[in-house]
Backbone as ProteinMPNN parsed JSONL, in Angstrom:
{"seq_chain_A": "MKEINASEISKNVIQMIKKDWMLVGAGEDKFNMMTASWGMMGHLWNKDVMNVYVRPQRYTYEFMENNDTFSCSFFDESYRDALKLCGSKSGRDINKAEACGFTTRFIEHAPVFDQAACTIICRKIAVYDIDPSQFTDSSVDKNNYPLKDYHRVYTGEIIKVLVKD", "coords_chain_A": {"N_chain_A": [[268.663, 217.095, 229.086], [267.894, 214.183, 230.928], [268.204, 210.62, 231.101], [265.848, 208.297, 232.338], [264.492, 205.384, 233.994], [261.44, 203.84, 232.959], [259.833, 203.146, 235.14], [260.505, 205.054, 236.952], [259.145, 207.387, 236.472], [257.72, 210.132, 237.867], [255.31, 211.505, 238.008], [251.706, 211.235, 238.075], [250.463, 209.011, 235.797], [247.942, 208.878, 234.558], [247.031, 211.477, 234.996], [248.999, 212.838, 233.512], [248.406, 212.063, 230.849], [245.584, 212.439, 230.477], [244.911, 215.019, 231.563], [247.148, 216.773, 231.265], [247.89, 216.324, 228.67], [249.507, 215.11, 225.647], [252.056, 215.144, 223.12], [252.03, 213.187, 220.35], [254.358, 211.875, 218.282], [255.932, 211.072, 215.143], [258.329, 209.957, 212.712], [261.22, 211.126, 210.866], [263.141, 212.32, 208.812], [261.053, 213.631, 207.602], [258.404, 214.631, 209.595], [255.626, 214.454, 211.891], [253.378, 215.62, 214.436], [250.8, 215.206, 216.901], [248.352, 216.395, 219.196], [247.263, 214.547, 221.967], [244.936, 213.068, 224.208], [244.217, 210.647, 224.98], [245.412, 207.571, 225.964], [247.573, 204.953, 227.16], [249.689, 203.566, 229.672], [251.782, 200.98, 230.76], [252.483, 197.623, 231.805], [253.095, 194.994, 229.713], [253.209, 191.899, 228.017], [255.663, 191.273, 229.108], [257.059, 193.637, 228.943], [257.661, 197.168, 229.365], [255.244, 199.36, 228.315], [253.554, 201.622, 226.029], [250.451, 202.708, 224.946], [249.043, 204.318, 222.191], [246.513, 206.174, 220.494], [245.262, 206.697, 217.33], [243.364, 208.335, 214.959], [242.341, 207.443, 211.621], [242.129, 209.611, 209.803], [243.864, 211.536, 210.657], [246.836, 213.389, 210.069], [249.154, 212.551, 211.294], [248.791, 209.835, 211.409], [249.779, 208.56, 209.034], [252.496, 208.821, 209.459], [252.866, 207.351, 211.775], [252.237, 204.873, 210.77], [254.304, 204.441, 208.935], [256.719, 204.376, 210.273], [259.024, 202.954, 212.628], [259.382, 203.76, 215.215], [258.084, 205.945, 217.77], [257.246, 208.983, 219.54], [256.169, 210.218, 222.716], [255.423, 213.14, 224.079], [255.498, 215.257, 226.879], [254.465, 218.284, 228.376], [254.925, 221.269, 230.395], [252.405, 223.387, 231.916], [252.677, 225.894, 230.739], [252.865, 225.517, 228.044], [250.373, 225.029, 227.027], [248.826, 226.416, 225.061], [250.33, 225.9, 222.767], [249.995, 223.124, 222.608], [247.27, 223.062, 222.142], [247.208, 224.21, 219.583], [248.59, 222.217, 218.161], [246.744, 220.219, 218.296], [244.623, 221.145, 216.872], [245.306, 222.096, 214.366], [246.457, 220.989, 211.167], [249.361, 219.184, 210.256], [249.635, 218.953, 207.58], [249.132, 221.402, 206.596], [250.58, 223.348, 208.019], [253.824, 223.905, 209.532], [253.993, 222.565, 212.44], [255.804, 222.322, 214.601], [257.546, 224.454, 214.167], [255.693, 226.59, 214.265], [255.02, 226.482, 216.934], [257.359, 227.087, 218.144], [259.107, 225.085, 218.878], [262.113, 223.336, 219.519], [263.474, 220.854, 217.713], [264.793, 217.601, 217.826], [266.118, 214.381, 216.976], [265.821, 211.257, 218.351], [266.527, 207.898, 218.539], [265.274, 207.732, 216.104], [262.914, 209.148, 216.355], [260.855, 212.068, 216.866], [261.913, 214.527, 219.173], [261.303, 217.03, 221.493], [262.903, 219.825, 222.721], [261.694, 221.462, 224.601], [259.954, 219.888, 226.035], [258.889, 218.457, 229.131], [259.004, 215.81, 229.733], [259.761, 213.005, 227.787], [258.749, 210.138, 226.143], [260.017, 207.503, 224.42], [259.184, 205.147, 222.029], [259.195, 201.846, 220.612], [257.434, 200.449, 218.038], [255.437, 197.623, 218.631], [253.072, 196.35, 218.28], [250.09, 196.671, 216.371], [246.764, 197.543, 216.015], [243.271, 197.71, 215.166], [240.523, 199.494, 216.556], [237.653, 197.697, 217.207], [234.361, 197.935, 216.824], [232.503, 195.93, 217.321], [233.394, 194.667, 219.519], [232.831, 196.168, 221.734], [231.422, 196.17, 224.911], [229.875, 197.92, 226.152], [227.616, 199.851, 224.79], [227.485, 202.602, 224.757], [230.051, 203.576, 224.492], [230.733, 203.42, 221.779], [228.651, 204.98, 220.696], [229.042, 207.488, 221.967], [231.654, 208.233, 221.335], [232.334, 207.72, 218.703], [230.802, 208.947, 216.494], [231.206, 209.354, 213.792], [232.115, 206.979, 212.977], [234.823, 206.583, 212.776], [237.085, 204.833, 213.705], [239.753, 204.456, 216.011], [243.178, 203.572, 215.381], [245.255, 201.501, 217.214], [248.389, 201.819, 218.623], [250.832, 199.966, 220.023], [253.644, 200.45, 221.856], [256.889, 199.452, 222.783], [258.496, 200.803, 225.515], [261.418, 202.402, 225.065], [263.064, 204.41, 225.832], [263.148, 206.964, 228.256], [263.079, 210.339, 228.723], [263.791, 213.114, 230.74], [263.57, 216.538, 231.825], [266.474, 218.019, 233.206]], "CA_chain_A": [[267.731, 216.057, 229.47], [268.534, 212.965, 231.431], [267.431, 209.412, 230.869], [265.42, 207.554, 233.517], [263.73, 204.175, 233.729], [259.998, 204.123, 232.912], [259.265, 203.005, 236.487], [260.893, 206.226, 237.742], [258.309, 208.544, 236.151], [257.192, 210.503, 239.185], [253.949, 212.05, 237.924], [250.59, 210.325, 237.843], [250.379, 208.803, 234.348], [246.595, 209.266, 234.111], [247.056, 212.946, 234.97], [249.842, 213.268, 232.394], [247.742, 211.838, 229.564], [244.227, 212.982, 230.445], [244.822, 216.456, 231.887], [248.277, 217.548, 230.739], [247.954, 216.006, 227.242], [250.819, 214.748, 225.124], [252.25, 215.18, 221.675], [252.448, 211.916, 219.773], [255.084, 212.219, 217.071], [256.665, 210.017, 214.428], [259.022, 210.4, 211.516], [262.524, 211.718, 211.114], [263.419, 213.31, 207.766], [259.784, 214.35, 207.602], [257.711, 214.143, 210.778], [254.453, 215.196, 212.343], [252.926, 215.288, 215.778], [249.439, 215.605, 217.208], [248.01, 216.38, 220.612], [246.401, 213.431, 222.338], [244.602, 212.935, 225.627], [243.876, 209.236, 225.174], [246.583, 206.715, 225.902], [247.789, 204.107, 228.33], [251.044, 203.127, 229.928], [251.776, 199.893, 231.711], [253.386, 196.5, 231.591], [252.403, 194.017, 228.87], [254.114, 191.03, 227.263], [256.97, 191.367, 229.779], [257.71, 194.876, 228.516], [257.005, 198.431, 229.692], [254.651, 199.767, 227.047], [252.674, 202.781, 225.9], [249.473, 202.624, 223.856], [248.499, 205.58, 221.702], [245.336, 205.964, 219.652], [245.295, 207.682, 216.251], [242.305, 208.148, 213.962], [242.944, 207.347, 210.28], [242.147, 210.867, 209.047], [244.906, 212.426, 211.169], [248.075, 213.376, 209.287], [250.123, 211.769, 212.056], [248.533, 208.417, 211.136], [250.702, 208.016, 208.028], [253.835, 208.763, 210.05], [252.834, 206.204, 212.685], [252.235, 203.674, 209.927], [255.524, 204.291, 208.147], [257.917, 204.448, 211.105], [259.103, 201.916, 213.653], [259.398, 204.362, 216.544], [257.292, 207.158, 217.975], [257.497, 209.637, 220.823], [255.073, 210.83, 223.461], [256.08, 214.243, 224.78], [254.653, 215.919, 227.867], [254.938, 219.642, 228.596], [254.284, 221.94, 231.527], [251.191, 224.153, 231.59], [252.983, 227.08, 229.928], [252.783, 225.131, 226.634], [248.999, 224.617, 226.732], [248.401, 226.977, 223.77], [251.028, 225.149, 221.714], [249.329, 221.826, 222.497], [245.979, 223.314, 221.49], [247.491, 224.384, 218.158], [248.96, 220.912, 217.592], [245.553, 219.389, 218.255], [243.575, 221.732, 216.039], [245.846, 222.379, 213.033], [247.057, 219.837, 210.517], [250.713, 219.297, 209.736], [249.562, 219.058, 206.116], [248.976, 222.821, 206.27], [251.595, 224.19, 208.669], [254.879, 223.247, 210.286], [253.539, 222.792, 213.817], [256.948, 222.524, 215.489], [257.988, 225.835, 213.95], [254.643, 227.486, 214.758], [255.037, 226.442, 218.401], [258.683, 227.464, 218.628], [259.775, 223.914, 219.438], [263.394, 222.884, 219.01], [263.279, 219.429, 217.471], [265.894, 216.713, 217.476], [265.622, 213.022, 216.762], [266.483, 210.231, 219.147], [265.941, 206.606, 218.152], [264.496, 208.008, 214.89], [261.625, 209.744, 216.738], [261.012, 213.481, 217.215], [262.016, 214.913, 220.579], [261.225, 218.487, 221.587], [263.695, 220.27, 223.868], [260.824, 222.126, 225.561], [259.146, 218.911, 226.77], [259.335, 218.094, 230.473], [259.219, 214.36, 229.712], [259.517, 212.377, 226.491], [258.815, 208.679, 226.154], [260.275, 207.017, 223.068], [258.688, 203.775, 221.936], [259.35, 201.047, 219.394], [256.165, 199.764, 217.766], [255.47, 196.162, 218.726], [251.762, 195.834, 217.866], [249.172, 197.643, 215.786], [245.45, 196.94, 215.782], [242.182, 198.672, 215.025], [239.369, 199.379, 217.442], [236.577, 196.948, 216.567], [233.158, 198.262, 217.595], [231.758, 194.734, 217.713], [233.941, 194.196, 220.79], [232.365, 197.001, 222.849], [230.373, 195.585, 225.744], [229.089, 199.078, 226.556], [227.291, 200.506, 223.519], [227.67, 204.053, 224.847], [231.409, 203.912, 224.051], [230.633, 203.662, 220.342], [227.723, 206.093, 220.472], [229.566, 208.763, 222.483], [233.005, 208.548, 220.888], [232.558, 207.434, 217.29], [229.634, 209.254, 215.658], [231.611, 209.266, 212.379], [232.61, 205.603, 212.765], [236.252, 206.712, 212.454], [237.703, 204.137, 214.825], [241.193, 204.613, 216.178], [244.16, 202.501, 215.31], [246.014, 201.469, 218.456], [249.801, 201.503, 218.465], [251.49, 199.584, 221.264], [255.086, 200.608, 221.719], [257.76, 199.148, 223.914], [259.213, 201.996, 225.952], [262.858, 202.149, 224.949], [263.81, 205.511, 226.439], [262.381, 208.034, 228.908], [263.936, 211.507, 228.938], [263.182, 214.177, 231.542], [264.41, 217.717, 231.989], [267.354, 217.956, 234.396]], "C_chain_A": [[268.516, 214.863, 229.998], [267.602, 211.791, 231.214], [267.102, 208.75, 232.205], [264.728, 206.267, 233.061], [262.246, 204.529, 233.751], [259.364, 204.04, 234.301], [259.616, 204.184, 237.395], [260.087, 207.474, 237.394], [257.548, 208.909, 237.418], [255.764, 211.048, 239.15], [252.935, 210.942, 237.71], [250.357, 210.222, 236.335], [248.993, 209.172, 233.817], [246.499, 210.783, 234.013], [247.845, 213.44, 233.759], [249.095, 213.171, 231.07], [246.422, 212.598, 229.486], [244.185, 214.505, 230.611], [245.927, 217.294, 231.246], [248.396, 217.425, 229.226], [249.387, 215.644, 226.844], [250.848, 215.004, 223.626], [252.749, 213.808, 221.26], [253.103, 212.256, 218.44], [255.786, 211.033, 216.461], [257.267, 210.607, 213.172], [260.361, 211.01, 211.871], [262.856, 212.74, 210.036], [262.207, 214.22, 207.595], [259.002, 213.769, 208.775], [256.457, 214.966, 211.026], [254.133, 214.761, 213.757], [251.512, 215.806, 215.96], [249.241, 215.555, 218.716], [247.044, 215.243, 220.873], [246.133, 213.477, 223.847], [244.048, 211.546, 225.918], [245.155, 208.435, 225.024], [246.667, 205.886, 227.167], [249.258, 203.745, 228.429], [250.97, 202.004, 230.953], [252.785, 198.828, 231.356], [252.607, 195.406, 230.873], [253.453, 193.198, 228.132], [255.549, 191.111, 227.793], [257.77, 192.595, 229.344], [256.951, 196.068, 229.104], [256.522, 199.004, 228.376], [253.815, 201.037, 227.187], [251.745, 202.49, 224.734], [249.047, 204.03, 223.494], [247.447, 205.259, 220.653], [245.29, 207.076, 218.61], [244.195, 207.34, 215.252], [242.921, 208.195, 212.558], [242.989, 208.659, 209.501], [243.219, 211.844, 209.54], [246.177, 212.28, 210.326], [249.138, 212.528, 209.983], [249.981, 210.275, 211.789], [249.541, 207.841, 210.137], [252.122, 207.92, 208.561], [253.935, 207.6, 211.042], [252.906, 204.9, 211.896], [253.605, 203.393, 209.325], [256.824, 204.329, 208.948], [257.855, 203.41, 212.211], [259.11, 202.464, 215.071], [258.492, 205.581, 216.566], [257.617, 207.73, 219.344], [256.198, 210.165, 221.401], [255.725, 211.877, 224.349], [255.077, 214.979, 225.652], [255.293, 217.253, 228.241], [254.309, 220.22, 229.852], [253.175, 222.858, 231.003], [251.47, 225.37, 230.709], [252.918, 226.784, 228.425], [251.372, 224.716, 226.215], [248.532, 225.157, 225.375], [249.073, 226.258, 222.601], [250.372, 223.786, 221.517], [247.957, 221.974, 221.845], [246.176, 223.472, 219.98], [247.78, 223.029, 217.511], [247.785, 219.947, 217.53], [244.487, 219.9, 217.311], [244.02, 222.046, 214.612], [246.492, 221.12, 212.472], [248.469, 220.149, 210.054], [250.758, 219.282, 208.219], [249.606, 220.528, 205.694], [250.054, 223.723, 206.859], [252.67, 223.304, 209.292], [254.581, 223.533, 211.755], [254.706, 223.032, 214.776], [257.451, 223.961, 215.383], [256.976, 226.826, 214.515], [254.629, 227.561, 216.286], [256.372, 226.881, 218.986], [259.445, 226.309, 219.252], [261.107, 223.67, 218.74], [263.31, 221.372, 218.918], [264.605, 218.746, 217.197], [265.314, 215.313, 217.368], [266.482, 212.042, 217.546], [265.763, 208.924, 218.847], [264.975, 206.779, 216.972], [263.101, 208.565, 215.189], [261.846, 211.202, 217.123], [260.985, 213.699, 218.729], [262.081, 216.434, 220.611], [261.927, 218.93, 222.862], [262.828, 220.9, 224.956], [260.005, 221.153, 226.415], [259.754, 218.625, 228.138], [259.685, 216.607, 230.542], [258.897, 213.846, 228.319], [259.727, 210.874, 226.632], [258.965, 208.229, 224.701], [259.946, 205.527, 223.034], [259.019, 203.157, 220.579], [258.05, 200.276, 219.198], [256.345, 198.265, 217.873], [254.12, 195.537, 218.368], [250.917, 196.991, 217.35], [247.848, 196.92, 215.573], [244.392, 198.028, 215.769], [241.093, 198.418, 216.059], [238.253, 198.71, 216.642], [235.302, 197.183, 217.372], [232.339, 197.045, 218.007], [232.247, 194.187, 219.057], [233.508, 195.051, 221.986], [231.27, 196.26, 223.615], [229.462, 196.67, 226.297], [228.831, 199.886, 225.285], [227.48, 202.022, 223.563], [229.073, 204.467, 224.409], [231.383, 204.253, 222.567], [229.801, 204.911, 220.083], [228.345, 207.441, 220.851], [230.907, 209.177, 221.895], [233.247, 208.388, 219.393], [231.328, 207.735, 216.428], [229.941, 209.155, 214.162], [232.119, 207.876, 212.009], [234.082, 205.597, 212.325], [237.086, 206.141, 213.607], [239.217, 204.286, 214.819], [241.954, 203.361, 215.794], [244.978, 202.627, 216.595], [247.44, 201.044, 218.135], [250.35, 201.185, 219.852], [252.981, 199.668, 221.024], [255.81, 200.178, 222.97], [258.52, 200.425, 224.253], [260.703, 201.684, 225.926], [263.703, 203.26, 225.577], [262.83, 206.491, 227.066], [263.369, 209.145, 229.226], [263.164, 212.548, 229.733], [264.147, 215.348, 231.625], [265.234, 217.572, 233.265], [266.821, 218.829, 235.503]], "O_chain_A": [[269.636, 214.583, 229.572], [266.382, 211.941, 231.152], [267.953, 208.65, 233.089], [264.422, 206.099, 231.88], [261.839, 205.427, 234.488], [258.442, 204.799, 234.599], [259.075, 204.296, 238.495], [260.328, 208.531, 237.977], [256.817, 208.088, 237.972], [255.082, 211.046, 240.175], [253.263, 209.858, 237.228], [250.086, 211.225, 235.675], [248.887, 209.728, 232.724], [245.946, 211.311, 233.048], [247.409, 214.356, 233.062], [249.145, 214.096, 230.258], [246.179, 213.324, 228.522], [243.488, 215.191, 229.864], [245.672, 218.39, 230.746], [248.937, 218.315, 228.569], [250.335, 215.846, 227.602], [249.813, 215.071, 222.963], [253.766, 213.328, 221.76], [252.473, 212.856, 217.569], [256.188, 210.104, 217.161], [256.792, 211.61, 212.638], [260.613, 211.366, 213.022], [262.853, 213.937, 210.323], [262.343, 215.436, 207.461], [258.942, 212.55, 208.936], [256.264, 216.032, 210.442], [254.548, 213.697, 214.217], [251.079, 216.725, 215.266], [249.883, 214.772, 219.416], [246.119, 215.006, 220.095], [246.99, 213.869, 224.639], [243.478, 211.306, 226.982], [245.895, 208.611, 224.056], [245.919, 206.099, 228.121], [249.968, 203.634, 227.429], [250.187, 202.069, 231.901], [253.795, 199.086, 230.702], [251.578, 194.945, 231.366], [254.462, 193.735, 227.676], [256.514, 191.028, 227.033], [259.001, 192.59, 229.374], [255.741, 195.99, 229.319], [257.294, 199.122, 227.424], [253.434, 201.456, 228.28], [252.19, 202.077, 223.664], [248.728, 204.839, 224.365], [247.487, 204.21, 220.01], [245.28, 208.257, 218.957], [244.103, 206.213, 214.765], [243.904, 208.901, 212.332], [243.825, 208.801, 208.608], [243.454, 212.871, 208.905], [246.541, 211.175, 209.924], [249.933, 211.862, 209.32], [250.95, 209.528, 211.927], [250.094, 206.764, 210.362], [252.875, 207.033, 208.158], [254.972, 206.944, 211.131], [253.561, 203.945, 212.314], [254.016, 202.238, 209.218], [257.91, 204.317, 208.369], [256.777, 203.035, 212.671], [258.872, 201.724, 216.025], [258.176, 206.167, 215.53], [258.19, 207.051, 220.196], [255.263, 210.51, 220.679], [256.487, 211.547, 225.258], [253.963, 215.285, 225.229], [256.51, 217.344, 228.402], [253.284, 219.727, 230.324], [253.039, 223.068, 229.798], [250.575, 225.828, 229.999], [252.918, 227.713, 227.617], [251.197, 224.114, 225.156], [247.901, 224.423, 224.613], [248.448, 226.034, 221.564], [250.208, 223.338, 220.382], [247.532, 221.106, 221.083], [245.402, 222.931, 219.19], [247.267, 222.734, 216.431], [247.827, 218.963, 216.791], [243.548, 219.176, 216.982], [243.177, 222.242, 213.737], [247.01, 220.29, 213.219], [248.744, 221.228, 209.531], [251.8, 219.566, 207.627], [250.05, 220.861, 204.595], [250.402, 224.745, 206.268], [252.454, 222.119, 209.544], [254.881, 224.617, 212.254], [254.6, 223.868, 215.673], [257.745, 224.602, 216.392], [257.356, 227.795, 215.172], [254.265, 228.589, 216.857], [256.497, 227.029, 220.202], [260.337, 226.528, 220.071], [261.211, 223.785, 217.519], [263.1, 220.69, 219.921], [265.434, 219.246, 216.436], [264.134, 215.102, 217.646], [267.705, 212.012, 217.414], [264.535, 208.857, 218.897], [263.983, 206.059, 216.862], [262.203, 208.458, 214.354], [262.904, 211.546, 217.649], [260.159, 213.139, 219.451], [262.826, 217.049, 219.848], [261.593, 218.47, 223.954], [263.204, 220.871, 226.128], [259.422, 221.561, 227.419], [260.974, 218.559, 228.287], [260.554, 216.2, 231.313], [257.875, 214.211, 227.737], [260.737, 210.41, 227.163], [258.126, 208.546, 223.858], [260.372, 204.757, 223.895], [259.109, 203.84, 219.559], [257.618, 199.539, 220.084], [257.27, 197.694, 217.295], [254.033, 194.324, 218.174], [251.015, 198.123, 217.823], [247.812, 195.822, 215.019], [244.596, 199.122, 216.295], [240.785, 197.274, 216.391], [237.952, 199.125, 215.523], [235.176, 196.679, 218.488], [231.556, 197.125, 218.954], [231.587, 193.343, 219.663], [233.789, 194.694, 223.131], [230.304, 195.782, 223.02], [228.401, 196.377, 226.848], [229.74, 200.533, 224.766], [227.619, 202.658, 222.519], [229.267, 205.609, 223.992], [231.95, 205.263, 222.148], [230.213, 205.795, 219.331], [228.186, 208.424, 220.126], [231.264, 210.353, 221.949], [234.254, 208.867, 218.872], [230.861, 206.857, 215.702], [229.044, 208.902, 213.357], [232.507, 207.631, 210.867], [234.517, 204.708, 211.593], [237.704, 206.879, 214.374], [239.865, 204.247, 213.773], [241.44, 202.246, 215.872], [245.345, 203.728, 217.005], [247.667, 200.039, 217.461], [250.333, 202.032, 220.745], [253.515, 199.042, 220.109], [255.397, 200.5, 224.084], [259.115, 201.053, 223.377], [261.187, 200.823, 226.661], [264.896, 203.083, 225.824], [261.8, 206.811, 226.473], [264.369, 208.925, 229.909], [262.006, 212.831, 229.427], [265.362, 215.188, 231.514], [264.748, 217.064, 234.276], [267.422, 218.903, 236.574]]}, "name": "protein", "num_of_chains": 1, "seq": "MKEINASEISKNVIQMIKKDWMLVGAGEDKFNMMTASWGMMGHLWNKDVMNVYVRPQRYTYEFMENNDTFSCSFFDESYRDALKLCGSKSGRDINKAEACGFTTRFIEHAPVFDQAACTIICRKIAVYDIDPSQFTDSSVDKNNYPLKDYHRVYTGEIIKVLVKD"}
């Protein structure tokens, strides 16, 4: 893998998150990851940042809470079944990295998977909860939060972007 600047990511970021999906991972001695298709990347507070959204009932939530860094890993289409598994099974019950055949290493104290085409490593700089009283479009709450299990938002400063050579 080689390191690039965040501004050198050549793929459409909306496509990467929405269609290709990503694995959001945190932890080092013990870690977990989950598939996500909600997120944002941009420039905020004079930093290149990534926002990820994690519901409190997800096992990954405790790893996001207890670690200062996290990773967002993007894979090519041949890993779609692995991403489906990581989005439907809990790391409380299985070792998802092992089940998917991922080779895991840790960079900046965040999990990195050798099979990923692109990995973005972030340092947490802000954490906040979705507040339904702030929705100006009531359909957002109605259509996305029937269980009232609002996401926690993690804003991370992008500290490293790794891509396959």
